[in-house]
C-alpha positions in Angstrom: 12.0 18.9 -18.5 9.3 16.4 -18.7 10.0 12.8 -17.8 9.1 10.1 -20.4 7.9 6.7 -19.4 7.9 4.1 -22.2 7.1 6.7 -24.9 4.3 8.5 -22.9 4.8 11.7 -21.0 2.8 11.8 -17.7 1.0 14.9 -16.3 0.2 13.3 -13.0 -1.0 15.0 -9.8 -1.0 12.7 -6.8 -3.0 13.4 -3.7 -1.8 11.2 -0.8 -0.7 10.8 2.7 1.4 8.4 4.9 -0.8 5.3 5.0 -0.4 1.8 3.6 -2.8 2.7 0.8 -1.2 6.1 0.1 2.3 4.8 -0.3 1.4 2.1 -2.8 1.1 4.7 -5.5 4.3 6.7 -4.7 6.2 3.3 -4.6 4.7 2.3 -7.9 5.8 5.6 -9.5 9.3 5.2 -8.2 9.5 1.6 -9.5 8.4 2.8 -12.9 11.4 5.1 -13.1 10.5 8.5 -11.5 13.4 10.9 -12.0 12.0 14.3 -11.2 9.2 15.5 -8.9 6.5 15.5 -11.6 3.7 14.4 -9.4 3.0 17.9 -8.4 0.3 18.6 -5.8 1.1 16.0 -3.2 -1.2 16.8 -0.3 -3.5 14.9 2.1 -7.0 15.0 0.7 -9.7 13.1 2.6 -10.0 9.7 1.1 -6.6 9.1 -0.4 -4.9 8.3 -2.6 -6.4 10.1 -5.6 -4.8 11.1 -8.8 -5.4 13.0 -12.0 -3.6 12.6 -15.3 -3.9 13.8 -18.9 -5.6 11.0 -20.8 -4.9 9.9 -24.4 -7.7 12.2 -25.6 -5.9 15.2 -24.1 -8.5 15.6 -21.4 -8.0 15.2 -17.6 -8.9 11.8 -16.1 -9.5 11.2 -12.5 -8.5 8.0 -10.6 -9.4 6.9 -7.1 -9.0 3.7 -5.1 -5.4 2.6 -4.9 -6.0 -0.7 -6.8 -7.6 1.2 -9.7 -4.7 3.7 -9.7 -2.1 0.8 -9.8 -3.8 -0.8 -12.7 -4.0 2.5 -14.6 -0.3 3.1 -14.1 0.5 -0.3 -15.4 -1.7 0.0 -18.4 -0.6 3.5 -19.3 3.1 3.6 -18.3 4.4 0.1 -17.9 4.7 -1.1 -21.5 8.1 -2.6 -20.7 6.5 -4.6 -17.8 8.8 -3.3 -15.1 6.1 -4.0 -12.4 3.7 -6.1 -14.4 3.4 -9.0 -16.8 2.0 -8.9 -20.4 -1.8 -8.5 -20.4 -3.6 -11.8 -20.8 -0.7 -13.9 -19.7 -1.0 -16.5 -16.9 1.1 -14.3 -14.7 -1.0 -11.2 -15.2 -4.1 -13.0 -14.0 -2.1 -14.3 -10.9 -1.1 -10.7 -10.2 -4.8 -9.8 -10.2 -5.6 -12.7 -7.9 -3.3 -11.2 -5.2 -4.3 -7.6 -5.9 -7.9 -8.5 -5.2 -6.9 -10.7 -2.2 -5.3 -7.6 -0.7 -8.2 -5.2 -1.5 -11.0 -7.6 -0.6 -9.4 -9.3 2.4 -6.1 -8.3 4.0 -6.5 -4.5 3.7 -10.0 -4.3 5.2 -9.3 -6.9 7.9 -6.1 -5.3 9.0 -7.7 -1.9 8.8 -10.3 -3.1 11.3 -7.6 -4.6 13.5 -5.8 -1.2 13.5 -9.0 0.5 14.5 -10.1 -1.8 17.4 -6.5 -2.2 18.7 -5.3 1.4 18.4 -8.1 3.9 17.7 -11.4 2.8 19.2 -12.6 4.9 22.2 -13.1 1.7 24.2 -11.3 -1.6 24.1 -13.6 -4.3 22.7 -11.8 -7.6 23.0 -14.1 -9.4 20.6 -13.3 -6.9 17.9 -9.6 -6.9 18.6 -9.4 -10.7 18.6 -11.6 -11.1 15.5 -9.6 -8.9 13.2 -6.2 -9.7 14.5 -6.8 -13.4 14.1 -8.2 -12.8 10.6 -5.1 -10.7 9.7 -2.9 -13.5 11.0 -4.8 -16.1 8.9 -4.3 -13.9 5.8 -0.6 -13.4 6.6 -0.4 -17.2 6.8 -1.9 -17.6 3.3 0.9 -15.3 2.0 3.6 -17.0 4.0 2.6 -20.5 2.8 2.3 -19.2 -0.8 5.8 -17.8 -0.7 7.1 -21.0 0.9 5.5 -23.2 -1.7 6.4 -21.3 -4.8 10.0 -20.5 -3.6 9.7 -17.2 -5.5 11.2 -14.0 -4.4 7.9 -12.1 -4.9 4.2 -13.0 -5.0 4.2 -13.7 -8.7 7.5 -15.1 -9.8 10.8 -13.4 -9.3 9.6 -9.9 -10.3 8.2 -7.2 -8.1 4.8 -6.3 -9.4 1.8 -4.2 -8.3 0.7 -7.1 -6.2 3.7 -6.8 -4.0 3.6 -3.0 -4.0 -0.1 -3.2 -2.9 0.7 -5.5 0.0 3.9 -4.1 1.3 2.7 -1.0 3.2 0.1 -3.2 5.0 2.5 -6.0 5.9 5.2 -3.6 7.0 2.6 -2.1 9.4 1.6 -5.5 10.8 3.0 -4.7 14.3 0.8 -1.6 14.4 -2.2 -4.0 14.2 -0.7 -6.2 16.9 0.5 -8.9 14.4 4.3 -9.7 14.5 6.0 -10.7 11.3 8.3 -13.1 13.1 5.4 -15.5 13.2 5.7 -15.7 9.3 9.3 -16.2 8.3 8.7 -16.3 4.5 6.6 -13.2 4.6 9.2 -11.5 6.8 11.9 -12.3 4.3 9.7 -10.9 1.5 9.1 -7.8 3.6 12.8 -7.2 4.0 13.4 -7.9 0.3 10.8 -5.3 -0.6 12.3 -2.7 1.7 15.8 -3.2 0.1 14.4 -2.1 -3.3 15.5 1.5 -4.2 12.0 2.3 -5.5 10.3 1.2 -2.3 12.8 3.0 -0.2 12.2 6.3 -2.1 8.5 5.9 -2.6 7.6 5.0 1.0 8.8 8.5 2.2 6.2 10.3 0.1 4.7 12.7 1.2 6.2 12.3 4.7 9.0 10.1 6.2 7.9 6.6 6.7 9.1 5.6 10.2 7.0 2.5 11.1 9.9 0.3 12.1 11.7 2.9 14.1 8.5 4.0 15.8 7.6 0.5 16.9 10.8 0.3 18.9 9.7 3.3 21.0 6.8 2.6 23.3 6.1 6.2 24.1 6.2 7.2 20.4 3.7 4.4 19.6 1.3 5.5 22.4 1.6 9.2 21.3 1.0 8.4 17.6 -2.0 6.2 18.5 -3.5 8.9 20.6 -3.1 11.6 18.0 -4.4 9.3 15.2 -7.4 8.2 17.3 -8.3 11.8 17.9 -8.6 12.8 14.3 -10.1 9.4 13.2 -12.9 9.7 15.8 -13.4 13.4 14.9 -13.7 12.4 11.2 -16.3 9.8 12.1 -18.3 12.4 14.0 -18.1 14.8 11.1 -19.2 12.1 8.6 -22.1 11.2 10.8 -23.4 14.8 10.5 -23.4 14.8 6.7 
C-alpha cells in the first residue's frame, strides 16, 4: 500500500550512503512521516545523495545535491510544515540562511578538515590547522546563535531542514578533530536532535550510524580512517584519469 504525505503519493528512489550529506535525506523522509520502505533502491552511487521521483506531470524528475533535495521534499511533501515554515514567511528565509550557511561554509570546511586530518596520504599541518580552526569558528557561530535566541532549534522551536542539514556534520565533529564539548549550546542541540525518533531512524539508512560508538574505540577509528583513506585516494586517482 502506498504511503500518502499531505495528499500526495511519493514514488521516490533514494540513492545514498552513510555520510553526513547522505543521511540528511533519510532523516528528512523519516521526519515527514515515513511508514513503509517506499524509498526503494537505496544503494551507494558515486556522488550521493541522489533521488528520483514522479513529478506533478507524471514524468520522472531527478534531484541531486542534498540541499536541493531537502528543498524539493519540503515543497512537494511538507504542506503541513512539519520540517519547514510557510513559504515567504520570515522564518522560511531564516531557514534558507542556515541551509546555505551549511552548504557554503560548514560542510565544505569540515569536509576538508576530515580529509587533511584523516585521509590525506601525508600529514600537512597547515591544512589540518586551517580547516579545523575554520570548522571551530563556524561551530562557534552556531553555538552563539543558539545561546542568543534561546531556541531549541536553529529557527525557533521547530526542527527544520536547516537542523537536519547540519546534524550529520555536527555529530561527526570529533571525526574532524573538533570536540563538541567546546560548544555547550551546540552540544545540547546535537543531543536534542539525536533524541528525535525521525533522526534516530533516518540516521541508520542505509547502514547503521555508529559515529559516537566508534569514536570511543581508538582501534576502530584508526581502522575506519585507513579503510576510508584507501577508497578516497583511489577515487581521486580514478577521477584524475577521466
